[in-house]
C-alpha positions in Angstrom: -19.7 22.6 21.3 -19.0 23.9 24.9 -19.2 27.7 25.8 -16.4 28.8 27.9 -16.2 32.0 30.1 -13.7 32.2 32.8 -13.4 35.0 35.2 -10.1 35.8 37.3 -8.3 38.7 38.7 -4.6 37.2 39.5 -2.6 34.0 38.8 0.8 32.7 40.4 2.5 35.7 39.0 0.3 38.3 40.6 -2.7 40.2 39.0 -3.2 39.8 35.1 -1.3 42.2 32.9 -3.2 43.4 30.0 -0.1 43.4 28.0 -0.7 39.9 26.7 -4.1 41.0 25.6 -3.2 43.9 23.1 0.2 42.2 22.2 2.1 45.1 23.6 5.5 42.9 23.6 7.6 41.2 20.9 5.2 38.2 19.7 8.5 36.6 18.0 9.3 35.4 21.4 6.1 33.6 21.9 6.0 30.1 20.1 2.1 29.8 20.5 1.6 33.0 18.8 1.6 33.5 14.7 3.2 36.9 14.0 1.3 36.9 10.5 -2.0 36.3 12.1 -1.6 38.9 14.7 -2.4 41.5 12.5 -6.0 40.5 12.0 -6.5 40.6 16.0 -9.3 43.2 16.7 -8.9 45.5 19.9 -11.3 47.7 21.8 -10.8 50.1 24.8 -13.0 52.8 26.4 -10.9 55.5 25.1 -9.8 54.6 21.6 -12.6 52.4 20.8 -11.7 49.9 17.9 -8.0 50.1 16.9 -5.1 47.8 15.9 -1.9 47.0 18.1 -0.4 50.0 19.9 -2.8 52.5 17.9 -4.7 55.5 19.3 -7.9 57.1 17.9 -8.1 60.0 19.9 -5.2 62.8 19.9 -6.6 64.3 23.4 -5.7 61.0 24.9 -1.9 61.1 24.7 -0.8 58.5 27.4 -3.4 55.9 26.4 -2.0 53.9 23.4 -2.1 50.7 25.3 -4.6 48.7 27.3 -2.4 49.2 30.4 -2.0 53.1 29.7 -6.0 53.0 29.2 -6.4 51.4 32.6 -4.1 53.5 34.4 -5.7 56.5 33.0 -9.0 55.3 33.7 -8.2 54.7 37.4 -6.5 57.9 37.6 -9.7 59.8 36.4 -12.4 58.1 38.1 -11.0 57.0 41.3 -8.5 59.9 42.3 -11.2 61.6 44.6 -11.5 58.4 46.7 -7.7 57.9 46.9 -7.2 61.6 48.2 -10.0 61.3 50.7 -8.9 57.8 51.9 -5.4 58.8 52.3 -6.3 62.0 54.4 -8.5 59.8 56.8 -5.5 57.4 56.7 -3.6 60.3 58.1 -6.1 61.5 60.5 -6.0 58.0 61.9 -2.4 57.9 62.1 -2.4 55.0 59.4 -0.3 56.6 56.8 0.9 53.0 55.8 -2.3 52.4 54.3 -2.0 55.1 51.8 -2.1 54.4 48.2 -2.0 55.9 44.6 -4.4 55.0 41.9 -1.8 52.7 40.4 -1.4 50.8 43.5 -5.2 50.2 43.5 -4.9 49.1 39.9 -2.7 46.5 41.0 -4.5 45.1 44.0 -6.2 41.9 43.9 -9.3 43.1 45.4 -9.7 46.1 43.4 -8.0 45.4 40.1 -10.0 44.9 36.9 -11.6 41.5 36.5 -10.8 39.6 33.2 -13.3 37.2 31.4 -12.0 34.7 28.7 -14.7 34.2 26.1 -14.6 31.0 24.0 -16.9 28.9 21.9 -15.5 25.7 21.0 -12.1 23.6 21.3 -9.3 23.5 18.9 -10.5 20.8 17.2 -14.1 22.6 16.5 -14.9 26.1 17.1 -17.0 28.7 15.6 -15.3 31.3 13.1 -13.7 34.4 14.6 -15.9 36.3 12.9 -19.2 34.9 14.5 -17.2 35.0 17.9 -17.0 38.7 17.2 -20.7 39.4 16.4 -21.9 37.4 19.4 -19.2 39.2 21.7 -20.1 42.5 20.3 -23.9 42.1 21.1 -22.9 40.7 24.4 -20.8 43.6 25.6 -23.8 46.0 24.3 -26.2 44.3 26.5 -23.8 43.8 29.3 -23.2 47.7 29.1 -27.0 48.6 29.0 -27.9 46.3 31.8 -24.9 46.4 34.0 -23.0 49.6 32.8 -23.9 52.0 35.7 -21.7 50.0 38.1 -19.7 47.6 35.7 -17.5 49.1 33.2 -16.0 47.4 30.5 -12.3 48.9 29.9 -10.8 47.0 27.2 -11.0 43.7 25.2 -9.3 41.8 22.5 -10.2 39.3 19.8 -7.1 36.8 19.3 -6.9 35.1 15.9 -3.3 34.4 16.3 -3.4 31.5 18.5 -4.9 27.8 18.2 -8.3 29.0 18.9 -10.1 32.2 18.3 -11.2 33.8 21.9 -11.5 37.2 23.6 -10.0 38.5 26.5 -12.5 41.1 28.3 -11.5 43.2 31.3 -14.0 45.3 33.5 -14.2 47.0 36.8 -17.0 47.0 39.5 -17.7 50.4 41.4 -20.1 52.2 43.4 -20.0 55.3 46.0 -19.0 54.6 49.2 -20.5 56.2 52.5 -18.4 59.4 51.8 -20.1 59.8 48.3 -16.7 58.9 46.6 -16.6 56.5 43.8 -14.4 53.5 44.3 -13.8 50.1 43.1 -15.7 47.4 45.2 -17.6 44.5 43.5 -19.6 43.2 46.0 -21.4 46.6 47.0 -21.8 47.3 43.3 -23.5 44.2 42.7 -25.8 44.7 45.7 -26.6 48.3 44.1 -27.4 46.5 41.0 -29.9 44.1 42.7 -28.1 40.8 42.8 -29.2 38.6 45.5 -26.9 35.7 47.2 -27.4 32.1 45.9 -28.8 31.5 49.2 -30.2 34.6 50.9 -31.1 33.0 54.6 -27.3 32.4 54.6 -24.4 34.7 55.5 -22.1 35.8 52.3 -19.1 33.9 52.1 -16.7 32.6 49.4 -19.4 30.1 48.0 -22.4 32.1 48.6 -21.8 35.8 46.9 -23.6 37.8 44.7 -20.8 37.7 42.2 -22.1 33.8 41.5 -25.5 35.2 40.7 -24.0 37.7 38.5 -22.0 35.2 36.8 -25.2 32.9 36.2 -26.8 36.1 34.7 -24.1 37.0 32.3 -23.9 33.1 31.2 -27.6 33.0 30.6 -27.3 36.1 28.5 -24.5 34.9 26.6 -26.4 31.4 25.8 -29.4 33.5 24.8 -27.4 35.4 21.8 -25.8 32.3 21.1 -29.1 30.7 20.1 -30.2 33.7 18.2 -27.4 32.9 15.8 -28.4 29.2 15.4 -25.6 27.8 18.0 -26.9 25.2 20.4 -24.3 24.8 23.1 -23.9 22.6 26.2 -25.7 24.6 28.9 -24.7 22.5 31.8 -22.0 24.2 34.0 -18.9 22.1 33.7 -15.5 22.6 35.2 -13.2 20.4 33.3 -15.8 18.0 32.3 -17.1 17.2 35.9 -20.6 18.2 36.4 -22.2 19.5 39.9 -18.8 20.6 41.2 -18.0 23.9 42.4 -15.4 25.6 40.9 -12.7 25.6 43.6 -13.8 21.7 44.2 -12.6 21.3 40.7 -9.5 23.3 40.9 -8.7 21.2 44.2 -9.5 18.1 42.5 -7.4 19.1 39.5 -4.7 20.0 41.7 -4.5 16.6 43.6 -4.9 14.7 40.0 -1.7 16.7 39.0 0.2 16.2 42.1 -0.8 12.2 41.7 0.2 12.2 38.5 3.7 14.1 39.4 4.1 11.5 42.1 3.6 8.7 39.8 6.2 10.0 37.5 8.4 10.6 40.3 8.2 7.0 41.5 8.5 5.9 37.9 11.7 8.1 37.6 12.9 6.3 40.9 12.3 2.9 39.7 13.9 3.4 36.7 16.9 5.3 38.5 17.3 2.2 40.8 17.3 -0.2 37.5 19.7 1.9 36.0 21.8 2.0 39.1 21.9 -2.1 39.3 22.4 -2.2 35.8 25.5 0.0 36.2 26.6 -1.9 39.4 26.3 -5.1 37.6 28.3 -3.6 34.5 31.1 -2.3 37.1 31.4 -5.7 38.8 31.7 -7.3 35.4 34.2 -4.6 34.1 36.3 -5.2 37.2 36.3 -9.0 36.8 37.3 -8.5 33.2 40.0 -6.2 34.2 41.3 -8.8 36.7 41.1 -11.5 34.2 43.1 -9.1 31.6 45.6 -8.4 34.3 46.0 -12.0 34.8 46.5 -13.0 31.2 48.8 -9.8 30.8 51.0 -11.3 33.6 50.9 -14.5 31.7 51.8 -13.1 28.5 54.6 -11.4 30.3 56.3 -13.9 31.6 55.9 -16.1 28.5 57.4 -13.0 26.6 60.3 -13.2 29.2 60.9 -16.8 28.4 60.9 -16.6 24.8 63.2 -13.6 25.2 65.4 -15.7 26.8 65.3 -18.6 24.6 65.7 -15.9 21.6 69.0 -15.1 23.7 70.3 -18.5 23.9 69.4 -19.0 20.1 71.2 -16.0 19.2 74.1 -17.0 21.4 74.3 -20.5 19.9 74.0 -18.8 16.5 76.9 -16.6 17.0 78.7 -19.7 18.4 78.5 -21.6 15.0 81.4 -20.0 13.6 83.2 -21.1 16.7 82.2 -24.4 16.2 83.6 -24.3 12.6 86.9 -23.5 13.7 86.8 -26.0 16.8 86.0 -28.5 13.8 89.0 -27.7 12.1 91.2 -27.9 15.1 89.6 -30.9 16.4 89.9 -32.5 12.9 93.5 -31.8 12.3 94.7 -33.1 16.2 92.6 -36.1 15.6 94.0 -36.8 12.5 97.6 -36.7 13.7 96.7 -38.7 16.9 95.0 -41.2 14.8 98.1 -41.7 12.5 100.0 -42.3 15.8 97.8 -44.7 17.3 97.2 -46.5 14.0 101.1 -46.7 13.3 101.9 -48.0 16.9 98.9 -50.4 16.5 100.4 -51.9 13.3 103.5 -51.9 14.5 103.1 -53.8 17.5 100.3 -56.2 16.3 102.8 -56.9 13.1 105.6 -57.5 15.5 103.9 -59.4 17.9 102.7 -62.1 15.3 106.0 -62.1 13.3 107.9 -62.5 16.9 105.5 -65.3 17.6 106.3 -67.1 14.4 109.8 -66.8 14.9 109.6 -68.1 18.5 107.6 -70.9 17.7 110.4 -71.9 15.1 113.1 -71.4 17.8 111.2 -73.7 20.4 110.9 -76.4 17.6 114.7 -76.0 16.7 115.6 -76.4 20.4 113.3 -79.0 20.9 114.7 -82.3 22.5 113.1 -84.4 19.8 115.5 -82.7 17.4 118.4 -85.0 16.4 120.5 -82.1 15.5 123.8 -81.3 17.5 123.7 -78.7 20.3 126.1 -76.6 18.1 123.7 -77.0 15.2 120.6 -75.8 17.4 122.9 -72.9 19.0 123.5 -71.7 15.4 119.9 -72.1 14.3 118.7 -70.2 17.4 121.2 -67.6 16.7 120.1 -67.2 13.3 116.3 -67.0 14.4 117.4 -64.2 16.9 118.9 -62.3 13.9 115.5 -62.7 12.0 113.8 -61.2 14.8 116.0 -58.3 15.0 115.8 -57.8 11.3 112.1 -58.1 11.6 111.9 -55.4 14.3 114.0 -53.1 12.1 111.9 -53.8 9.1 108.7 -53.3 10.9 110.2 -49.9 12.2 111.2 -48.9 9.0 107.7 -49.7 7.4 105.9 -47.9 10.2 108.0 -45.0 9.8 107.2 -45.2 5.8 103.8 -45.5 6.7 103.7 -42.4 8.9 105.4 -40.3 6.7 103.2 -41.2 3.8 99.9 -40.8 5.8 101.7 -37.1 7.2 102.2 -35.7 3.6 100.3 -32.6 3.4 98.1 -33.8 0.3 97.2 -37.2 2.2 97.0 -35.5 5.7 94.4 -32.6 4.0 92.2 -35.2 2.1 91.7 -37.5 5.3 91.3 -34.3 7.4 88.5 -32.9 5.1 86.5 -36.3 5.3 86.9 -36.3 9.0 85.8 -32.7 9.1 82.7 -33.4 7.2 81.5 -36.2 9.2 82.1 -34.2 12.3 80.4 -31.1 10.8 77.5 -33.0 9.5 77.1 -34.5 13.0 77.5 -31.3 15.0 75.5 -29.1 12.3 72.6 -31.0 11.7 72.2 -31.0 15.7 72.3 -27.3 15.9 70.3 -26.8 12.9 67.7 -29.4 14.0 67.2 -27.5 17.3 67.2 -24.0 15.6 64.4 -25.0 13.3 62.4 -26.3 16.4 63.1 -22.8 18.4 62.0 -21.1 15.1 58.7 -23.3 14.8 57.9 -22.8 18.3 58.4 -18.8 18.2 56.0 -18.8 14.7 53.4 -20.6 16.4 53.5 -18.1 19.4 53.4 -14.9 17.3 50.5 -16.4 15.4 48.5 -17.0 18.5 49.6 -13.9 20.1 47.3 -11.4 18.1 44.2 -13.6 19.0 45.1 -13.6 22.6 45.3 -9.7 22.5 42.2 -9.6 20.5 40.3 -11.7 23.4 41.8 -9.2 26.2 40.8 -6.2 24.5 37.0 -7.8 23.9 
């Protein structure tokens, strides 16, 4: 397993707030904290010692029930003389804008407490919380014994309510300044404790300072305590699993990796969005073409409907006129019969008269022929008699035609014959109309049968 010991004073939201450490907030709002296990957390501070959440063991310390109040009280009691003296010097030098209170010193990135995170193992494999607590208390005891004159542990908390047991510890570095005032100053305190620069022949800098030597000593001390408890941990300092890199280099490297990852994600999202945009444009174009086709089909259907309505109107008009046709048949049949009687009577009369007259004329010609030996008087008499016959034939024919016409015009005869004419005419006309009507009805049924399929196709 790996031993994790990180130090820091501030993050992106400013200096670290100890409220997270002693859970002096509503833990129900934090998803990563188990509220039931939070009751098993262990808390310690320089005024109350061991305690539970928001408890205080000393009645004399009325304003130090939380880590935040403990640190405020500690800074007020220990660094008040420095604050008053420095403010007086600022006023003397006419720089009152530099004046600060002990609370402002507590919240300043250079003079606030340093926080350490102590953890053995990771989420998948780690030491029990009890083992971590034993190792930590031994470490803090030795830490106080060796460095307690100038490095003061203010508070610490063992968290069991998260995924991996770990400890948050906060301490402050201080020593006297040139005016004999005790004030928080890290590098001067470590120099007083005897810590040298990692590279003594070089100037003190961000990557060559006594804090690096101090952290290495603390790490060695912590590894020794772990070994006493039978733990053999990886001792090579690593930042995120990369050996031989300075911490700042590792941070920069991680930032670059994160930026590259974010850039890759952005590019991937841009590619996806471009693909989506093209797909939407393609779908939009297809929908536009479909809409045009639908409009064209709709126009054709409207035209067909107009034609069908026109035909239906004509069909209705013809149907309505069927009654008129019936009346017409009645009228026409009667008139046709009367006319037919006249035509037939005249024709029969003329034809019969012509044949009879022809026979008489032939007889008359034979009588008057020179070949005949009869006397002229006899011939004249015979011709006169034949002329009388013609007259009688004509009168007889006239009488016969009148009788025939009268017979044909009798109501019962006229009605019977007219009905025959009507049936013939009606059969011919109605058959024609019914046939046309059936053809129109069949085409209309076919159109209505195919219309739902057209509408369904258009909807699709």
